[in-house]
MARBA-591524 format. One record per residue (C-alpha): residue number from 1; residue in three letters; x negated, y, z negated. Coordinates in Angstrom, 2 decimals, padded with zeros to 5 digits. Layout:
@torti: NUM, lotor: ala, east: X, north: Y, up: Z
...
// end
This chain:
@torti: 1, lotor: met, east: -034.82, north: 000.53, up: -026.01
@torti: 2, lotor: lys, east: -032.45, north: -001.71, up: -027.93
@torti: 3, lotor: arg, east: -028.90, north: -001.55, up: -026.62
@torti: 4, lotor: pro, east: -026.63, north: 000.16, up: -029.22
@torti: 5, lotor: thr, east: -024.10, north: -002.14, up: -030.88
@torti: 6, lotor: ile, east: -020.78, north: -001.75, up: -032.62
@torti: 7, lotor: his, east: -022.71, north: -001.86, up: -035.90
@torti: 8, lotor: asp, east: -024.71, north: 001.21, up: -034.81
@torti: 9, lotor: val, east: -021.48, north: 003.05, up: -034.01
@torti: 10, lotor: ala, east: -019.98, north: 002.15, up: -037.38
@torti: 11, lotor: ala, east: -023.11, north: 003.33, up: -039.24
@torti: 12, lotor: ala, east: -023.22, north: 006.62, up: -037.30
@torti: 13, lotor: ala, east: -019.51, north: 007.24, up: -037.89
@torti: 14, lotor: gly, east: -019.59, north: 006.26, up: -041.55
@torti: 15, lotor: val, east: -016.79, north: 003.71, up: -041.16
@torti: 16, lotor: ser, east: -016.54, north: -000.05, up: -041.22
@torti: 17, lotor: arg, east: -017.24, north: -002.24, up: -038.21
@torti: 18, lotor: gly, east: -013.61, north: -003.41, up: -038.39
@torti: 19, lotor: thr, east: -012.34, north: 000.15, up: -038.00
@torti: 20, lotor: val, east: -014.48, north: 000.66, up: -034.91
@torti: 21, lotor: ser, east: -013.26, north: -002.65, up: -033.52
@torti: 22, lotor: arg, east: -009.61, north: -001.74, up: -034.08
@torti: 23, lotor: leu, east: -010.04, north: 001.56, up: -032.24
@torti: 24, lotor: leu, east: -011.83, north: -000.06, up: -029.30
@torti: 25, lotor: asn, east: -009.10, north: -002.67, up: -029.00
@torti: 26, lotor: gly, east: -006.34, north: -000.09, up: -028.83
@torti: 27, lotor: asp, east: -005.03, north: -000.32, up: -032.38
@torti: 28, lotor: lys, east: -002.89, north: 002.75, up: -033.14
@torti: 29, lotor: tyr, east: -003.43, north: 002.47, up: -036.89
@torti: 30, lotor: val, east: -006.72, north: 004.34, up: -037.08
@torti: 31, lotor: ser, east: -006.73, north: 007.69, up: -038.88
@torti: 32, lotor: pro, east: -007.36, north: 010.83, up: -036.83
@torti: 33, lotor: ala, east: -010.49, north: 011.61, up: -038.82
@torti: 34, lotor: ala, east: -011.92, north: 008.13, up: -038.26
@torti: 35, lotor: arg, east: -011.03, north: 008.32, up: -034.57
@torti: 36, lotor: val, east: -012.91, north: 011.60, up: -034.12
@torti: 37, lotor: ala, east: -015.94, north: 010.27, up: -036.02
@torti: 38, lotor: ile, east: -016.05, north: 007.05, up: -033.99
@torti: 39, lotor: glu, east: -015.69, north: 008.84, up: -030.66
@torti: 40, lotor: arg, east: -018.52, north: 011.21, up: -031.64
@torti: 41, lotor: ala, east: -020.68, north: 008.26, up: -032.70
@torti: 42, lotor: ile, east: -020.04, north: 006.45, up: -029.40
@torti: 43, lotor: ser, east: -021.17, north: 009.53, up: -027.52
@torti: 44, lotor: glu, east: -024.27, north: 010.02, up: -029.69
@torti: 45, lotor: thr, east: -025.40, north: 006.39, up: -029.63
@torti: 46, lotor: gly, east: -024.60, north: 005.77, up: -025.96
@torti: 47, lotor: tyr, east: -022.58, north: 002.68, up: -026.89
@torti: 48, lotor: val, east: -020.87, north: 000.90, up: -023.98
@torti: 49, lotor: val, east: -018.00, north: -001.49, up: -024.61
@torti: 50, lotor: asn, east: -018.78, north: -005.14, up: -023.88
@torti: 51, lotor: arg, east: -015.77, north: -006.06, up: -021.73
@torti: 52, lotor: ala, east: -016.39, north: -009.77, up: -022.05
@torti: 53, lotor: ala, east: -016.30, north: -009.55, up: -025.83
@torti: 54, lotor: arg, east: -013.24, north: -007.30, up: -025.78
@torti: 55, lotor: ser, east: -011.34, north: -009.67, up: -023.52
@torti: 56, lotor: leu, east: -011.82, north: -012.49, up: -026.03
@torti: 57, lotor: val, east: -009.90, north: -010.40, up: -028.57
@torti: 58, lotor: thr, east: -007.32, north: -008.66, up: -026.38
@torti: 59, lotor: gln, east: -006.80, north: -011.45, up: -023.82
@torti: 60, lotor: arg, east: -007.09, north: -008.70, up: -021.21
@torti: 61, lotor: thr, east: -009.65, north: -008.44, up: -018.42
@torti: 62, lotor: gly, east: -009.24, north: -004.72, up: -017.83
@torti: 63, lotor: ser, east: -008.83, north: -005.26, up: -014.09
@torti: 64, lotor: ile, east: -006.14, north: -005.44, up: -011.41
@torti: 65, lotor: ala, east: -006.42, north: -007.48, up: -008.21
@torti: 66, lotor: met, east: -005.20, north: -005.68, up: -005.09
@torti: 67, lotor: val, east: -004.49, north: -008.39, up: -002.50
@torti: 68, lotor: leu, east: -004.23, north: -007.38, up: 001.16
@torti: 69, lotor: ser, east: -002.67, north: -010.10, up: 003.30
@torti: 70, lotor: glu, east: -004.30, north: -009.03, up: 006.56
@torti: 71, lotor: pro, east: -007.49, north: -009.89, up: 008.49
@torti: 72, lotor: his, east: -010.64, north: -008.17, up: 007.24
@torti: 73, lotor: glu, east: -010.89, north: -005.72, up: 010.15
@torti: 74, lotor: lys, east: -007.50, north: -004.15, up: 009.39
@torti: 75, lotor: leu, east: -008.75, north: -002.90, up: 006.01
@torti: 76, lotor: phe, east: -011.13, north: -000.54, up: 007.79
@torti: 77, lotor: glu, east: -008.94, north: 000.32, up: 010.79
@torti: 78, lotor: asp, east: -005.74, north: 001.41, up: 009.04
@torti: 79, lotor: pro, east: -006.07, north: 004.66, up: 007.02
@torti: 80, lotor: asn, east: -003.01, north: 003.79, up: 004.91
@torti: 81, lotor: tyr, east: -005.00, north: 001.23, up: 002.95
@torti: 82, lotor: ser, east: -007.64, north: 003.77, up: 001.92
@torti: 83, lotor: thr, east: -004.88, north: 005.96, up: 000.47
@torti: 84, lotor: leu, east: -003.50, north: 003.06, up: -001.56
@torti: 85, lotor: ile, east: -006.96, north: 002.13, up: -002.84
@torti: 86, lotor: arg, east: -007.87, north: 005.71, up: -003.76
@torti: 87, lotor: val, east: -004.66, north: 006.29, up: -005.74
@torti: 88, lotor: ala, east: -004.88, north: 002.92, up: -007.49
@torti: 89, lotor: ile, east: -008.49, north: 003.50, up: -008.56
@torti: 90, lotor: arg, east: -007.65, north: 006.95, up: -009.95
@torti: 91, lotor: met, east: -004.60, north: 005.78, up: -011.92
@torti: 92, lotor: leu, east: -006.33, north: 002.69, up: -013.32
@torti: 93, lotor: ala, east: -009.35, north: 004.76, up: -014.36
@torti: 94, lotor: glu, east: -007.03, north: 006.70, up: -016.66
@torti: 95, lotor: arg, east: -006.45, north: 003.40, up: -018.48
@torti: 96, lotor: asp, east: -010.14, north: 002.40, up: -018.31
@torti: 97, lotor: met, east: -009.20, north: -000.37, up: -015.90
@torti: 98, lotor: ser, east: -010.86, north: -001.49, up: -012.68
@torti: 99, lotor: leu, east: -009.52, north: -002.41, up: -009.24
@torti: 100, lotor: val, east: -010.72, north: -005.58, up: -007.55
@torti: 101, lotor: met, east: -010.05, north: -005.56, up: -003.79
@torti: 102, lotor: met, east: -009.29, north: -009.01, up: -002.34
@torti: 103, lotor: leu, east: -008.38, north: -010.02, up: 001.22
@torti: 104, lotor: ala, east: -006.02, north: -012.89, up: 001.97
@torti: 105, lotor: gly, east: -005.91, north: -012.96, up: 005.75
@torti: 106, lotor: asp, east: -006.40, north: -016.71, up: 006.17
@torti: 107, lotor: glu, east: -006.08, north: -019.95, up: 004.24
@torti: 108, lotor: gly, east: -009.62, north: -019.84, up: 002.82
@torti: 109, lotor: asp, east: -009.14, north: -016.29, up: 001.58
@torti: 110, lotor: arg, east: -005.81, north: -017.19, up: -000.01
@torti: 111, lotor: glu, east: -007.34, north: -020.11, up: -001.88
@torti: 112, lotor: arg, east: -010.06, north: -017.85, up: -003.28
@torti: 113, lotor: val, east: -007.48, north: -015.29, up: -004.40
@torti: 114, lotor: val, east: -005.39, north: -017.96, up: -006.15
@torti: 115, lotor: arg, east: -008.44, north: -019.39, up: -007.94
@torti: 116, lotor: tyr, east: -009.50, north: -015.94, up: -009.08
@torti: 117, lotor: val, east: -006.11, north: -014.79, up: -010.31
@torti: 118, lotor: arg, east: -004.97, north: -018.05, up: -011.91
@torti: 119, lotor: gly, east: -008.42, north: -018.35, up: -013.49
@torti: 120, lotor: gly, east: -007.50, north: -015.41, up: -015.70
@torti: 121, lotor: his, east: -009.74, north: -012.79, up: -014.08
@torti: 122, lotor: ala, east: -007.02, north: -010.16, up: -013.55
@torti: 123, lotor: asp, east: -004.28, north: -008.70, up: -015.75
@torti: 124, lotor: gly, east: -001.99, north: -008.12, up: -012.78
@torti: 125, lotor: val, east: -001.69, north: -008.38, up: -009.02
@torti: 126, lotor: leu, east: -000.84, north: -005.66, up: -006.51
@torti: 127, lotor: leu, east: 000.35, north: -007.19, up: -003.23
@torti: 128, lotor: val, east: -000.12, north: -005.19, up: -000.02
@torti: 129, lotor: ser, east: 001.23, north: -006.00, up: 003.47
@torti: 130, lotor: thr, east: 002.58, north: -009.39, up: 002.42
@torti: 131, lotor: his, east: 004.30, north: -011.30, up: 005.24
@torti: 132, lotor: ala, east: 007.46, north: -013.38, up: 004.95
@torti: 133, lotor: gly, east: 006.72, north: -017.00, up: 004.05
@torti: 134, lotor: asp, east: 003.20, north: -016.24, up: 002.80
@torti: 135, lotor: pro, east: 002.23, north: -019.28, up: 000.65
@torti: 136, lotor: leu, east: 000.17, north: -016.96, up: -001.55
@torti: 137, lotor: val, east: 003.35, north: -015.60, up: -003.13
@torti: 138, lotor: glu, east: 004.48, north: -019.00, up: -004.38
@torti: 139, lotor: ala, east: 000.96, north: -019.95, up: -005.48
@torti: 140, lotor: leu, east: 000.73, north: -016.85, up: -007.69
@torti: 141, lotor: gly, east: 004.17, north: -017.42, up: -009.19
@torti: 142, lotor: ser, east: 002.98, north: -018.67, up: -012.59
@torti: 143, lotor: gly, east: 000.11, north: -016.20, up: -012.89
@torti: 144, lotor: pro, east: -000.04, north: -012.65, up: -014.29
@torti: 145, lotor: pro, east: 002.55, north: -009.96, up: -013.40
@torti: 146, lotor: ala, east: 002.73, north: -009.05, up: -009.72
@torti: 147, lotor: val, east: 004.24, north: -006.10, up: -007.88
@torti: 148, lotor: ser, east: 004.22, north: -005.15, up: -004.21
@torti: 149, lotor: cys, east: 003.72, north: -002.00, up: -002.18
@torti: 150, lotor: gly, east: 006.73, north: -002.58, up: 000.06
@torti: 151, lotor: ala, east: 009.20, north: -005.37, up: -000.50
@torti: 152, lotor: val, east: 008.22, north: -009.02, up: -000.10
@torti: 153, lotor: ile, east: 010.81, north: -010.54, up: 002.22
@torti: 154, lotor: gly, east: 012.77, north: -013.25, up: 000.44
@torti: 155, lotor: his, east: 011.44, north: -012.18, up: -002.98
@torti: 156, lotor: glu, east: 013.02, north: -008.73, up: -003.28
@torti: 157, lotor: asn, east: 014.78, north: -009.71, up: -006.51
@torti: 158, lotor: val, east: 011.74, north: -011.47, up: -007.96
@torti: 159, lotor: ile, east: 008.74, north: -009.25, up: -007.20
@torti: 160, lotor: pro, east: 009.23, north: -005.56, up: -008.09
@torti: 161, lotor: tyr, east: 008.15, north: -003.06, up: -005.46
@torti: 162, lotor: ala, east: 007.92, north: 000.57, up: -004.41
@torti: 163, lotor: ala, east: 008.63, north: 001.39, up: -000.77
@torti: 164, lotor: ala, east: 009.61, north: 004.12, up: 001.65
@torti: 165, lotor: asp, east: 013.15, north: 004.10, up: 003.04
@torti: 166, lotor: glu, east: 012.15, north: 002.38, up: 006.29
@torti: 167, lotor: arg, east: 015.60, north: 002.49, up: 007.92
@torti: 168, lotor: leu, east: 016.06, north: 006.17, up: 007.08
@torti: 169, lotor: gly, east: 012.74, north: 007.08, up: 008.70
@torti: 170, lotor: ala, east: 013.56, north: 005.14, up: 011.87
@torti: 171, lotor: arg, east: 016.97, north: 006.80, up: 012.07
@torti: 172, lotor: gln, east: 015.41, north: 010.24, up: 011.63
@torti: 173, lotor: met, east: 013.03, north: 009.72, up: 014.55
@torti: 174, lotor: thr, east: 015.61, north: 008.13, up: 016.85
@torti: 175, lotor: glu, east: 018.20, north: 010.83, up: 016.11
@torti: 176, lotor: tyr, east: 015.57, north: 013.46, up: 016.87
@torti: 177, lotor: phe, east: 014.91, north: 011.92, up: 020.30
@torti: 178, lotor: val, east: 018.65, north: 011.86, up: 021.02
@torti: 179, lotor: ser, east: 018.99, north: 015.50, up: 019.95
@torti: 180, lotor: gln, east: 016.19, north: 016.39, up: 022.38
@torti: 181, lotor: gly, east: 018.17, north: 014.91, up: 025.25
@torti: 182, lotor: arg, east: 016.07, north: 011.79, up: 025.77
@torti: 183, lotor: lys, east: 018.05, north: 009.10, up: 027.58
@torti: 184, lotor: arg, east: 015.84, north: 005.99, up: 027.83
@torti: 185, lotor: ile, east: 014.41, north: 005.54, up: 024.35
@torti: 186, lotor: ala, east: 012.16, north: 002.53, up: 023.75
@torti: 187, lotor: met, east: 010.54, north: 001.17, up: 020.59
@torti: 188, lotor: ile, east: 007.31, north: -000.57, up: 019.62
@torti: 189, lotor: thr, east: 007.93, north: -002.45, up: 016.38
@torti: 190, lotor: gly, east: 005.57, north: -003.75, up: 013.72
@torti: 191, lotor: pro, east: 005.33, north: -007.49, up: 012.91
@torti: 192, lotor: met, east: 008.80, north: -008.95, up: 012.46
@torti: 193, lotor: asp, east: 007.82, north: -010.85, up: 009.32
@torti: 194, lotor: thr, east: 007.26, north: -007.59, up: 007.40
@torti: 195, lotor: pro, east: 009.88, north: -005.20, up: 005.97
@torti: 196, lotor: gly, east: 008.40, north: -002.33, up: 007.99
@torti: 197, lotor: gly, east: 008.76, north: -004.33, up: 011.18
@torti: 198, lotor: ile, east: 012.32, north: -005.40, up: 010.49
@torti: 199, lotor: gln, east: 013.83, north: -002.32, up: 008.86
@torti: 200, lotor: arg, east: 012.34, north: 000.25, up: 011.24
@torti: 201, lotor: leu, east: 013.85, north: -001.69, up: 014.14
@torti: 202, lotor: glu, east: 017.19, north: -001.83, up: 012.31
@torti: 203, lotor: gly, east: 017.19, north: 001.94, up: 011.84
@torti: 204, lotor: phe, east: 016.40, north: 002.44, up: 015.53
@torti: 205, lotor: ala, east: 019.25, north: 000.12, up: 016.54
@torti: 206, lotor: glu, east: 021.71, north: 001.74, up: 014.12
@torti: 207, lotor: val, east: 021.38, north: 005.03, up: 016.03
@torti: 208, lotor: leu, east: 021.32, north: 003.70, up: 019.61
@torti: 209, lotor: gly, east: 023.81, north: 000.87, up: 019.20
@torti: 210, lotor: arg, east: 024.23, north: -001.07, up: 022.46
@torti: 211, lotor: lys, east: 021.57, north: 001.06, up: 024.14
@torti: 212, lotor: ala, east: 018.91, north: -000.62, up: 021.99
@torti: 213, lotor: thr, east: 018.49, north: -003.55, up: 024.37
@torti: 214, lotor: thr, east: 015.70, north: -006.12, up: 024.12
@torti: 215, lotor: lys, east: 014.30, north: -004.73, up: 027.37
@torti: 216, lotor: leu, east: 013.50, north: -001.49, up: 025.55
@torti: 217, lotor: ile, east: 011.79, north: -003.18, up: 022.59
@torti: 218, lotor: ala, east: 008.20, north: -004.45, up: 022.44
@torti: 219, lotor: his, east: 006.32, north: -005.78, up: 019.42
@torti: 220, lotor: gly, east: 002.95, north: -004.87, up: 017.90
@torti: 221, lotor: asp, east: 000.94, north: -005.94, up: 014.87
@torti: 222, lotor: trp, east: 000.11, north: -002.48, up: 013.38
@torti: 223, lotor: thr, east: -003.22, north: -002.25, up: 015.30
@torti: 224, lotor: gln, east: -004.12, north: 000.36, up: 017.90
@torti: 225, lotor: ala, east: -004.79, north: -002.32, up: 020.51
@torti: 226, lotor: ser, east: -001.34, north: -003.84, up: 020.04
@torti: 227, lotor: gly, east: 000.28, north: -000.43, up: 020.53
@torti: 228, lotor: glu, east: -001.56, north: -000.01, up: 023.82
@torti: 229, lotor: arg, east: -000.54, north: -003.49, up: 025.01
@torti: 230, lotor: ala, east: 003.09, north: -002.98, up: 024.02
@torti: 231, lotor: met, east: 003.27, north: 000.41, up: 025.76
@torti: 232, lotor: thr, east: 001.85, north: -001.06, up: 028.96
@torti: 233, lotor: glu, east: 004.44, north: -003.83, up: 028.76
@torti: 234, lotor: leu, east: 007.29, north: -001.33, up: 028.30
@torti: 235, lotor: leu, east: 006.16, north: 000.79, up: 031.25
@torti: 236, lotor: glu, east: 006.20, north: -002.30, up: 033.47
@torti: 237, lotor: arg, east: 009.70, north: -003.26, up: 032.28
@torti: 238, lotor: val, east: 011.25, north: 000.21, up: 032.01
@torti: 239, lotor: pro, east: 009.28, north: 002.63, up: 034.21
@torti: 240, lotor: asp, east: 011.87, north: 005.39, up: 033.73
@torti: 241, lotor: leu, east: 011.71, north: 005.45, up: 029.90
@torti: 242, lotor: asp, east: 011.41, north: 009.00, up: 028.55
@torti: 243, lotor: ala, east: 010.74, north: 008.41, up: 024.82
@torti: 244, lotor: val, east: 009.17, north: 005.77, up: 022.61
@torti: 245, lotor: phe, east: 009.37, north: 005.38, up: 018.86
@torti: 246, lotor: val, east: 006.28, north: 003.55, up: 017.62
@torti: 247, lotor: ala, east: 006.48, north: 001.97, up: 014.17
@torti: 248, lotor: ser, east: 003.05, north: 003.23, up: 013.02
@torti: 249, lotor: asp, east: 000.73, north: 006.10, up: 013.84
@torti: 250, lotor: leu, east: -002.12, north: 003.73, up: 014.62
@torti: 251, lotor: met, east: -000.06, north: 001.84, up: 017.19
@torti: 252, lotor: ala, east: 001.19, north: 005.18, up: 018.53
@torti: 253, lotor: ser, east: -002.40, north: 006.23, up: 019.24
@torti: 254, lotor: gly, east: -002.70, north: 003.09, up: 021.38
@torti: 255, lotor: ala, east: 000.58, north: 003.90, up: 023.11
@torti: 256, lotor: leu, east: -000.73, north: 007.38, up: 023.98
@torti: 257, lotor: ala, east: -003.83, north: 005.81, up: 025.55
@torti: 258, lotor: ala, east: -001.64, north: 003.55, up: 027.72
@torti: 259, lotor: leu, east: 000.50, north: 006.50, up: 028.81
@torti: 260, lotor: arg, east: -002.60, north: 008.51, up: 029.80
@torti: 261, lotor: ala, east: -003.89, north: 005.54, up: 031.79
@torti: 262, lotor: ala, east: -000.53, north: 005.35, up: 033.59
@torti: 263, lotor: gly, east: -000.59, north: 009.06, up: 034.43
@torti: 264, lotor: arg, east: 002.38, north: 009.91, up: 032.21
@torti: 265, lotor: arg, east: 002.43, north: 013.33, up: 030.54
@torti: 266, lotor: val, east: 003.28, north: 013.58, up: 026.84
@torti: 267, lotor: pro, east: 005.77, north: 014.92, up: 025.96
@torti: 268, lotor: asp, east: 006.90, north: 016.16, up: 029.41
@torti: 269, lotor: asp, east: 007.44, north: 012.69, up: 030.90
@torti: 270, lotor: val, east: 007.53, north: 010.58, up: 027.72
@torti: 271, lotor: ala, east: 008.03, north: 011.77, up: 024.15
@torti: 272, lotor: val, east: 006.12, north: 009.74, up: 021.54
@torti: 273, lotor: gly, east: 006.93, north: 009.44, up: 017.85
@torti: 274, lotor: gly, east: 005.05, north: 007.52, up: 015.16
@torti: 275, lotor: phe, east: 005.55, north: 006.51, up: 011.55
@torti: 276, lotor: asp, east: 003.36, north: 007.15, up: 008.46
@torti: 277, lotor: asp, east: 001.98, north: 010.69, up: 008.92
@torti: 278, lotor: ser, east: -001.49, north: 009.29, up: 008.33
@torti: 279, lotor: ser, east: -004.74, north: 011.02, up: 009.31
@torti: 280, lotor: val, east: -004.34, north: 009.40, up: 012.75
@torti: 281, lotor: ala, east: -001.34, north: 011.63, up: 013.50
@torti: 282, lotor: leu, east: -003.54, north: 014.75, up: 013.53
@torti: 283, lotor: ser, east: -006.37, north: 013.21, up: 015.54
@torti: 284, lotor: thr, east: -004.36, north: 012.12, up: 018.59
@torti: 285, lotor: his, east: -003.99, north: 014.18, up: 021.77
@torti: 286, lotor: pro, east: -001.46, north: 015.67, up: 021.57
@torti: 287, lotor: pro, east: -000.94, north: 015.67, up: 017.76
@torti: 288, lotor: leu, east: 001.73, north: 013.17, up: 016.84
@torti: 289, lotor: thr, east: 005.32, north: 013.80, up: 015.87
@torti: 290, lotor: thr, east: 005.89, north: 011.24, up: 013.16
@torti: 291, lotor: ile, east: 007.77, north: 010.12, up: 010.08
@torti: 292, lotor: arg, east: 006.06, north: 011.00, up: 006.81
@torti: 293, lotor: gln, east: 006.29, north: 008.24, up: 004.26
@torti: 294, lotor: pro, east: 005.07, north: 009.35, up: 000.80
@torti: 295, lotor: leu, east: 002.24, north: 006.82, up: 000.66
@torti: 296, lotor: ala, east: 000.42, north: 008.32, up: -002.32
@torti: 297, lotor: glu, east: 003.66, north: 008.44, up: -004.30
@torti: 298, lotor: met, east: 004.44, north: 004.85, up: -003.29
@torti: 299, lotor: ala, east: 001.03, north: 003.78, up: -004.60
@torti: 300, lotor: gln, east: 001.59, north: 005.68, up: -007.86
@torti: 301, lotor: glu, east: 004.99, north: 004.08, up: -008.39
@torti: 302, lotor: thr, east: 003.65, north: 000.61, up: -007.60
@torti: 303, lotor: ile, east: 000.85, north: 000.95, up: -010.16
@torti: 304, lotor: arg, east: 003.30, north: 002.37, up: -012.68
@torti: 305, lotor: leu, east: 005.56, north: -000.66, up: -012.29
@torti: 306, lotor: leu, east: 002.63, north: -003.04, up: -012.65
@torti: 307, lotor: leu, east: 001.25, north: -001.35, up: -015.77
@torti: 308, lotor: ala, east: 004.72, north: -001.43, up: -017.33
@torti: 309, lotor: leu, east: 004.88, north: -005.20, up: -016.81
@torti: 310, lotor: ile, east: 001.35, north: -005.67, up: -018.16
@torti: 311, lotor: asp, east: 002.36, north: -003.66, up: -021.23
@torti: 312, lotor: gly, east: 005.22, north: -006.06, up: -021.88
@torti: 313, lotor: ala, east: 008.25, north: -004.75, up: -019.99
@torti: 314, lotor: lys, east: 010.65, north: -007.59, up: -019.18
@torti: 315, lotor: his, east: 012.15, north: -005.92, up: -016.12
@torti: 316, lotor: val, east: 011.42, north: -002.96, up: -013.83
@torti: 317, lotor: asp, east: 013.60, north: -001.71, up: -011.00
@torti: 318, lotor: pro, east: 012.32, north: -001.24, up: -007.44
@torti: 319, lotor: val, east: 011.68, north: 002.31, up: -006.26
@torti: 320, lotor: ile, east: 012.78, north: 003.52, up: -002.81
@torti: 321, lotor: leu, east: 011.38, north: 006.86, up: -001.68
@torti: 322, lotor: pro, east: 012.75, north: 009.13, up: 001.09
@torti: 323, lotor: thr, east: 010.96, north: 009.86, up: 004.37
@torti: 324, lotor: glu, east: 010.64, north: 013.09, up: 006.36
@torti: 325, lotor: leu, east: 010.45, north: 013.92, up: 010.07
@torti: 326, lotor: val, east: 007.29, north: 015.89, up: 010.96
@torti: 327, lotor: val, east: 007.49, north: 017.51, up: 014.41
@torti: 328, lotor: arg, east: 004.27, north: 018.14, up: 016.34
@torti: 329, lotor: glu, east: 003.35, north: 018.34, up: 020.03
@torti: 330, lotor: ser, east: 003.95, north: 014.74, up: 021.16
@torti: 331, lotor: ala, east: 007.76, north: 015.03, up: 021.03
// end
């Protein structure tokens, strides 16, 4: 069968082709009666908008590029990313827009992202897990609007963002450990070139003060394996530690594995706290006490900021959302 055209829609609706075109391109000056007739005709004819043709008129692609600055394997390991993707797809669908997922974990990936975005294939860019000094940020500077889920270090006043209050969450967990009578509280941080790595450590140190010595701090990279390595390192350095705040649930699951291997009981010998309140927190043994960051709301706010910029806003303010302590059996 011949594919229905805009002319077929116009004939079925009893209006001009120009009226149909104006409606499809978002023109507000179409009468309610004509709008109803055109929408009915689109349904009856099975007409599908030709995005390539529309983009020539609107100078819009109808798509957003979500750029994750991590190795490929992290996309499938960390459940936080699936939440961001799911929320973004749902919100963009309400605007008849698509999400293009792109990875920028190495130089080759970054070059492909820059070519794609600066080639005019996306109306905006959503940055995820961007590290300090990432050359991708500068390379995208003259392209379409960009926002970030979490601040981009060094570009906080340039790239709008939505984020959880990282320091608040770290303080909540550390204060909880202190209130439980824990004396030797250690921490496993995230990467120190990310806001989550830096600010969660700062919140931890704000509560413990001089007790937050380097001996009690080990570093991870958000992966489960790094949490296990860091916990093993801490046990060797500080065998009498009785609590550990781990900067992500996924790393905390690795820390729990290291504690089991060392014969330490949780929480009797060592209390363990995570950060995120992801699906991982409920699957560990024991279930994980953690900090809930409102990830779905962060994703919603990030997309909202980006759509505002695409629609012509000159400035949008960053959004900082509160965290919440969730107590389970690990602490």
